[in-house]
GUTORMAR-980371 format. One record per residue: residue number from 1; residue in one letter; x, z, y of N, C-alpha, C in turn. Coordinates in Angstrom, 3 decimals, padded with zeros to 6 digits. Layout:
<node n="NUM" res="a" n_x="X" n_z="Z" n_y="Y" ca_x="X" ca_z="Z" ca_y="Y" c_x="X" c_z="Z" c_y="Y"/>
...
! end
This chain:
<node n="1" res="m" n_x="000.845" n_z="000.000" n_y="-001.176" ca_x="000.000" ca_z="000.000" ca_y="000.000" c_x="000.892" c_z="000.000" c_y="001.242"/>
<node n="2" res="i" n_x="000.606" n_z="-000.898" n_y="002.148" ca_x="001.369" ca_z="-001.025" ca_y="003.384" c_x="000.471" c_z="-000.624" c_y="004.542"/>
<node n="3" res="f" n_x="001.022" n_z="000.123" n_y="005.478" ca_x="000.273" ca_z="000.496" ca_y="006.668" c_x="000.211" c_z="-000.694" c_y="007.613"/>
<node n="4" res="n" n_x="-000.872" n_z="-000.795" n_y="008.366" ca_x="-000.947" ca_z="-001.803" ca_y="009.415" c_x="-000.071" c_z="-001.378" c_y="010.574"/>
<node n="5" res="h" n_x="000.550" n_z="-002.348" n_y="011.224" ca_x="001.372" ca_z="-002.034" ca_y="012.400" c_x="000.460" c_z="-001.607" c_y="013.533"/>
<node n="6" res="t" n_x="000.856" n_z="-000.585" n_y="014.246" ca_x="000.057" ca_z="-000.086" ca_y="015.357" c_x="000.887" c_z="-000.083" c_y="016.618"/>
<node n="7" res="c" n_x="000.216" n_z="-000.087" n_y="017.737" ca_x="000.896" ca_z="-000.072" ca_y="019.029" c_x="000.713" c_z="001.314" c_y="019.644"/>
<node n="8" res="h" n_x="001.790" n_z="001.911" n_y="020.066" ca_x="001.734" ca_z="003.227" ca_y="020.685" c_x="002.118" c_z="003.115" c_y="022.147"/>
<node n="9" res="l" n_x="001.429" n_z="003.873" n_y="022.984" ca_x="001.778" ca_z="003.883" ca_y="024.395" c_x="003.046" c_z="004.684" c_y="024.629"/>
<node n="10" res="m" n_x="003.233" n_z="005.746" n_y="023.849" ca_x="004.429" ca_z="006.575" ca_y="023.984" c_x="005.296" c_z="006.374" c_y="022.743"/>
<node n="11" res="p" n_x="006.594" n_z="006.235" n_y="022.922" ca_x="007.456" ca_z="006.037" ca_y="021.760" c_x="007.483" c_z="007.279" c_y="020.864"/>
<node n="12" res="f" n_x="007.597" n_z="007.052" n_y="019.580" ca_x="007.681" ca_z="008.143" ca_y="018.613" c_x="009.126" c_z="008.598" c_y="018.527"/>
<node n="13" res="d" n_x="009.348" n_z="009.881" n_y="018.631" ca_x="010.691" ca_z="010.435" ca_y="018.559" c_x="010.727" c_z="011.428" c_y="017.400"/>
<node n="14" res="p" n_x="011.136" n_z="010.963" n_y="016.211" ca_x="011.124" ca_z="011.869" ca_y="015.056" c_x="012.120" c_z="013.011" c_y="015.237"/>
<node n="15" res="s" n_x="011.776" n_z="014.143" n_y="014.681" ca_x="012.669" ca_z="015.306" ca_y="014.764" c_x="013.917" c_z="015.065" c_y="013.921"/>
<node n="16" res="l" n_x="014.948" n_z="015.807" n_y="014.220" ca_x="016.181" ca_z="015.725" ca_y="013.444" c_x="015.913" c_z="016.123" c_y="011.996"/>
<node n="17" res="t" n_x="015.048" n_z="017.091" n_y="011.789" ca_x="014.692" ca_z="017.519" ca_y="010.438" c_x="014.033" c_z="016.377" c_y="009.669"/>
<node n="18" res="a" n_x="013.136" n_z="015.648" n_y="010.331" ca_x="012.459" ca_z="014.524" ca_y="009.680" c_x="013.464" c_z="013.429" c_y="009.318"/>
<node n="19" res="l" n_x="014.405" n_z="013.161" n_y="010.199" ca_x="015.421" ca_z="012.143" ca_y="009.916" c_x="016.343" c_z="012.582" c_y="008.775"/>
<node n="20" res="r" n_x="016.666" n_z="013.863" n_y="008.747" ca_x="017.486" ca_z="014.383" ca_y="007.636" c_x="016.731" c_z="014.267" c_y="006.315"/>
<node n="21" res="a" n_x="015.428" n_z="014.557" n_y="006.361" ca_x="014.602" ca_z="014.448" ca_y="005.158" c_x="014.560" c_z="012.997" c_y="004.683"/>
<node n="22" res="l" n_x="014.427" n_z="012.072" n_y="005.603" ca_x="014.394" ca_z="010.648" ca_y="005.265" c_x="015.697" c_z="010.234" c_y="004.577"/>
<node n="23" res="k" n_x="016.824" n_z="010.632" n_y="005.136" ca_x="018.132" ca_z="010.288" ca_y="004.570" c_x="018.337" c_z="010.959" c_y="003.215"/>
<node n="24" res="s" n_x="017.992" n_z="012.224" n_y="003.123" ca_x="018.168" ca_z="012.938" ca_y="001.860" c_x="017.284" c_z="012.353" c_y="000.763"/>
<node n="25" res="l" n_x="016.053" n_z="012.030" n_y="001.098" ca_x="015.138" ca_z="011.465" ca_y="000.113" c_x="015.636" c_z="010.107" c_y="-000.372"/>
<node n="26" res="e" n_x="016.230" n_z="009.359" n_y="000.529" ca_x="016.811" ca_z="008.065" ca_y="000.153" c_x="017.956" c_z="008.282" c_y="-000.848"/>
<node n="27" res="t" n_x="018.715" n_z="009.338" n_y="-000.661" ca_x="019.852" ca_z="009.637" ca_y="-001.533" c_x="019.419" c_z="010.263" c_y="-002.862"/>
<node n="28" res="t" n_x="018.542" n_z="011.256" n_y="-002.791" ca_x="018.161" ca_z="011.998" ca_y="-004.002" c_x="017.052" c_z="011.323" c_y="-004.789"/>
<node n="29" res="g" n_x="016.145" n_z="010.629" n_y="-004.094" ca_x="015.009" ca_z="010.015" ca_y="-004.772" c_x="013.971" c_z="011.029" c_y="-005.211"/>
<node n="30" res="s" n_x="014.082" n_z="012.268" n_y="-004.709" ca_x="013.202" ca_z="013.340" ca_y="-005.149" c_x="012.788" c_z="014.236" c_y="-003.982"/>
<node n="31" res="v" n_x="011.486" n_z="014.413" n_y="-003.826" ca_x="010.982" ca_z="015.290" ca_y="-002.774" c_x="011.412" c_z="016.726" c_y="-003.044"/>
<node n="32" res="s" n_x="011.370" n_z="017.155" n_y="-004.322" ca_x="011.766" ca_z="018.540" ca_y="-004.616" c_x="013.239" c_z="018.793" c_y="-004.347"/>
<node n="33" res="r" n_x="014.092" n_z="017.851" n_y="-004.739" ca_x="015.529" ca_z="018.030" ca_y="-004.473" c_x="015.829" c_z="017.986" c_y="-002.980"/>
<node n="34" res="t" n_x="015.128" n_z="017.120" n_y="-002.262" ca_x="015.305" ca_z="017.053" ca_y="-000.808" c_x="014.888" c_z="018.368" c_y="-000.169"/>
<node n="35" res="a" n_x="013.750" n_z="018.902" n_y="-000.589" ca_x="013.267" ca_z="020.170" ca_y="-000.042" c_x="014.281" c_z="021.286" c_y="-000.304"/>
<node n="36" res="l" n_x="014.799" n_z="021.343" n_y="-001.517" ca_x="015.784" ca_z="022.358" ca_y="-001.876" c_x="017.063" c_z="022.185" c_y="-001.044"/>
<node n="37" res="e" n_x="017.514" n_z="020.961" n_y="-000.923" ca_x="018.742" ca_z="020.668" ca_y="-000.171" c_x="018.628" c_z="021.062" c_y="001.302"/>
<node n="38" res="l" n_x="017.443" n_z="020.848" n_y="001.887" ca_x="017.256" ca_z="021.104" ca_y="003.318" c_x="016.620" c_z="022.459" c_y="003.621"/>
<node n="39" res="g" n_x="016.267" n_z="023.205" n_y="002.586" ca_x="015.635" ca_z="024.510" ca_y="002.803" c_x="014.227" c_z="024.388" c_y="003.353"/>
<node n="40" res="l" n_x="013.502" n_z="023.369" n_y="002.905" ca_x="012.133" ca_z="023.128" ca_y="003.347" c_x="011.203" c_z="023.198" c_y="002.143"/>
<node n="41" res="t" n_x="009.910" n_z="023.206" n_y="002.419" ca_x="008.945" ca_z="023.092" ca_y="001.324" c_x="008.764" c_z="021.614" c_y="000.998"/>
<node n="42" res="q" n_x="008.279" n_z="021.344" n_y="-000.214" ca_x="007.997" ca_z="019.963" ca_y="-000.591" c_x="006.954" c_z="019.358" c_y="000.341"/>
<node n="43" res="s" n_x="005.993" n_z="020.164" n_y="000.724" ca_x="004.944" ca_z="019.714" ca_y="001.639" c_x="005.520" c_z="019.293" c_y="002.992"/>
<node n="44" res="a" n_x="006.477" n_z="020.063" n_y="003.499" ca_x="007.096" ca_z="019.741" ca_y="004.788" c_x="007.866" c_z="018.421" c_y="004.715"/>
<node n="45" res="v" n_x="008.549" n_z="018.195" n_y="003.608" ca_x="009.281" ca_z="016.929" ca_y="003.429" c_x="008.288" c_z="015.772" c_y="003.386"/>
<node n="46" res="s" n_x="007.263" n_z="015.896" n_y="002.572" ca_x="006.262" ca_z="014.828" ca_y="002.452" c_x="005.596" c_z="014.533" c_y="003.791"/>
<node n="47" res="r" n_x="005.255" n_z="015.585" n_y="004.509" ca_x="004.609" ca_z="015.422" ca_y="005.823" c_x="005.536" c_z="014.720" c_y="006.814"/>
<node n="48" res="s" n_x="006.798" n_z="015.101" n_y="006.817" ca_x="007.770" ca_z="014.484" ca_y="007.722" c_x="007.896" c_z="012.988" c_y="007.463"/>
<node n="49" res="i" n_x="008.006" n_z="012.618" n_y="006.189" ca_x="008.135" ca_z="011.208" ca_y="005.825" c_x="006.851" c_z="010.461" c_y="006.182"/>
<node n="50" res="a" n_x="005.713" n_z="011.045" n_y="005.880" ca_x="004.428" ca_z="010.408" ca_y="006.192" c_x="004.265" c_z="010.190" c_y="007.696"/>
<node n="51" res="n" n_x="004.690" n_z="011.150" n_y="008.503" ca_x="004.586" ca_z="011.005" ca_y="009.960" c_x="005.456" c_z="009.871" c_y="010.487"/>
<node n="52" res="i" n_x="006.668" n_z="009.750" n_y="009.946" ca_x="007.548" ca_z="008.657" ca_y="010.369" c_x="006.954" c_z="007.316" c_y="009.936"/>
<node n="53" res="e" n_x="006.476" n_z="007.248" n_y="008.697" ca_x="005.879" ca_z="006.006" ca_y="008.199" c_x="004.658" c_z="005.606" c_y="009.027"/>
<node n="54" res="k" n_x="003.829" n_z="006.569" n_y="009.342" ca_x="002.632" ca_z="006.278" ca_y="010.131" c_x="002.999" c_z="005.796" c_y="011.532"/>
<node n="55" res="a" n_x="003.967" n_z="006.444" n_y="012.153" ca_x="004.370" ca_z="006.091" ca_y="013.515" c_x="004.916" c_z="004.668" c_y="013.590"/>
<node n="56" res="y" n_x="005.650" n_z="004.249" n_y="012.567" ca_x="006.260" ca_z="002.924" ca_y="012.586" c_x="005.455" c_z="001.878" c_y="011.825"/>
<node n="57" res="g" n_x="004.369" n_z="002.320" n_y="011.188" ca_x="003.525" ca_z="001.376" ca_y="010.460" c_x="004.213" c_z="000.765" c_y="009.254"/>
<node n="58" res="l" n_x="005.105" n_z="001.527" n_y="008.646" ca_x="005.861" ca_z="001.042" ca_y="007.495" c_x="005.775" c_z="002.029" c_y="006.345"/>
<node n="59" res="r" n_x="005.966" n_z="001.536" n_y="005.156" ca_x="006.071" ca_z="002.385" ca_y="003.975" c_x="007.535" c_z="002.312" c_y="003.551"/>
<node n="60" res="f" n_x="008.261" n_z="003.421" n_y="003.635" ca_x="009.696" ca_z="003.417" ca_y="003.348" c_x="010.026" c_z="003.558" c_y="001.861"/>
<node n="61" res="f" n_x="009.156" n_z="004.241" n_y="001.117" ca_x="009.465" ca_z="004.521" ca_y="-000.283" c_x="008.377" c_z="004.024" c_y="-001.211"/>
<node n="62" res="r" n_x="008.809" n_z="003.535" n_y="-002.378" ca_x="007.863" ca_z="003.212" ca_y="-003.452" c_x="007.550" c_z="004.522" c_y="-004.150"/>
<node n="63" res="r" n_x="006.295" n_z="004.875" n_y="-004.176" ca_x="005.901" ca_z="006.156" ca_y="-004.771" c_x="005.378" c_z="006.001" c_y="-006.193"/>
<node n="64" res="d" n_x="005.344" n_z="004.774" n_y="-006.676" ca_x="004.810" ca_z="004.534" ca_y="-008.017" c_x="005.873" c_z="004.647" c_y="-009.105"/>
<node n="65" res="i" n_x="007.113" n_z="004.918" n_y="-008.710" ca_x="008.191" ca_z="005.059" ca_y="-009.685" c_x="009.014" c_z="006.301" c_y="-009.362"/>
<node n="66" res="r" n_x="009.716" n_z="006.803" n_y="-010.370" ca_x="010.608" ca_z="007.936" ca_y="-010.174" c_x="011.970" c_z="007.553" c_y="-010.688"/>
<node n="67" res="p" n_x="013.057" n_z="007.832" n_y="-010.036" ca_x="013.080" ca_z="008.444" ca_y="-008.711" c_x="012.539" c_z="007.476" c_y="-007.642"/>
<node n="68" res="l" n_x="012.130" n_z="008.063" n_y="-006.505" ca_x="011.612" ca_z="007.246" ca_y="-005.419" c_x="012.678" c_z="006.255" c_y="-004.976"/>
<node n="69" res="e" n_x="012.244" n_z="005.057" n_y="-004.645" ca_x="013.166" ca_z="004.029" ca_y="-004.174" c_x="012.680" c_z="003.501" c_y="-002.843"/>
<node n="70" res="l" n_x="013.635" n_z="003.048" n_y="-002.032" ca_x="013.285" ca_z="002.425" ca_y="-000.760" c_x="012.532" c_z="001.124" c_y="-001.013"/>
<node n="71" res="t" n_x="011.582" n_z="000.835" n_y="-000.145" ca_x="010.909" ca_z="-000.469" ca_y="-000.208" c_x="011.816" c_z="-001.507" c_y="000.441"/>
<node n="72" res="e" n_x="011.412" n_z="-002.737" n_y="000.424" ca_x="012.212" ca_z="-003.796" ca_y="001.019" c_x="011.970" c_z="-003.929" c_y="002.523"/>
<node n="73" res="e" n_x="011.063" n_z="-003.136" n_y="003.075" ca_x="010.746" ca_z="-003.242" ca_y="004.511" c_x="011.851" c_z="-002.735" c_y="005.379"/>
! end
């Protein structure tokens, strides 16, 4: 599932924590390992990634396979 691109009046500025979660998830392929590595809950990691994806109208990870993999977008 791909999000539709949206137009925002104000630019989205992701938090440093969200960017760290994005990078860690790309490396580990696991929400639980990312949460453990960053000292966050799994819910916080998932929410951070979802917020970035929604803001940019992109899906960064394939969620239908494990470990998670980056999409081609």
